ZAMARGU-4260 file (C-alpha; in steps of 0.2 Angstrom, whole numbers, plus 5000, padded with zeros to 4 digits):
<rodrens>
0) 5106/5122/5382 | 5125/5122/5386 | 5129/5113/5402 | 5142/5123/5410 | 5145/5111/5424
5) 5152/5098/5412 | 5165/5110/5407 | 5169/5115/5425 | 5172/5096/5430 | 5185/5094/5417
10) 5195/5109/5423 | 5193/5110/5442 | 5205/5096/5446 | 5219/5104/5436 | 5215/5121/5444
15) 5215/5113/5461 | 5232/5105/5458 | 5239/5122/5452 | 5233/5131/5467 | 5240/5118/5479
20) 5256/5119/5469 | 5258/5138/5473 | 5257/5134/5492 | 5252/5121/5505 | 5234/5126/5508
25) 5217/5119/5515 | 5200/5116/5507 | 5191/5131/5511 | 5205/5142/5506 | 5206/5133/5489
30) 5187/5136/5487 | 5190/5155/5490 | 5204/5156/5478 | 5194/5147/5464 | 5180/5160/5467
35) 5193/5175/5467 | 5199/5168/5450 | 5181/5168/5443 | 5174/5151/5446 | 5157/5156/5452
40) 5145/5144/5461 | 5159/5134/5469 | 5154/5126/5485 | 5163/5115/5498 | 5153/5100/5493
45) 5161/5101/5476 | 5179/5104/5482 | 5181/5091/5496 | 5176/5076/5485 | 5189/5082/5472
50) 5202/5083/5485 | 5198/5065/5491 | 5199/5059/5473 | 5216/5068/5470 | 5223/5061/5486
55) 5217/5043/5481 | 5226/5046/5464 | 5242/5050/5475 | 5243/5068/5467 | 5241/5076/5484
60) 5245/5072/5502 | 5237/5079/5517 | 5241/5083/5535 | 5232/5090/5550 | 5238/5106/5557
65) 5233/5116/5572 | 5223/5132/5568 | 5224/5147/5578 | 5205/5150/5574 | 5197/5134/5579
70) 5199/5115/5576 | 5214/5108/5566 | 5213/5110/5547 | 5218/5097/5534 | 5232/5105/5523
75) 5236/5099/5506 | 5252/5098/5496 | 5257/5091/5479 | 5267/5075/5477 | 5280/5073/5464
80) 5266/5065/5453 | 5254/5079/5457 | 5267/5092/5452 | 5270/5082/5435 | 5251/5081/5432
85) 5249/5100/5436 | 5262/5104/5423 | 5254/5092/5410 | 5237/5101/5414 | 5244/5118/5412
90) 5252/5113/5395 | 5236/5105/5389 | 5225/5119/5394 | 5236/5132/5385 | 5235/5122/5369
95) 5216/5119/5371 | 5212/5137/5376 | 5222/5144/5361 | 5213/5133/5349 | 5196/5139/5356
100) 5202/5157/5356 | 5206/5154/5337 | 5189/5147/5334 | 5181/5162/5342 | 5191/5173/5331
105) 5202/5181/5345 | 5218/5174/5338 | 5227/5170/5322 | 5228/5152/5316 | 5246/5151/5322
110) 5246/5166/5334
</rodrens>
């Protein structure tokens, strides 16, 4: 049986960087966007450890901001290194997804 979670682990960090690269945002909003984009079964318990790991790698930075709807929220933005990593992920994903599409018969060899 194919383990979908292993495939997800390899792509979530890059996708989170891309989302944060679009705008400064907070954890729950990142999770909601991932679900909107089609990542089903994503939970906060998956997102927050990844955010901690990305911050430890110096790819993102965080700051607390006052929320009009309750307690302060931790907002994330990319560092320069995070921006470079997001661009590298995007380029690598395009290459890999093109290769898989070709194998699945949805694209020409050099399409």
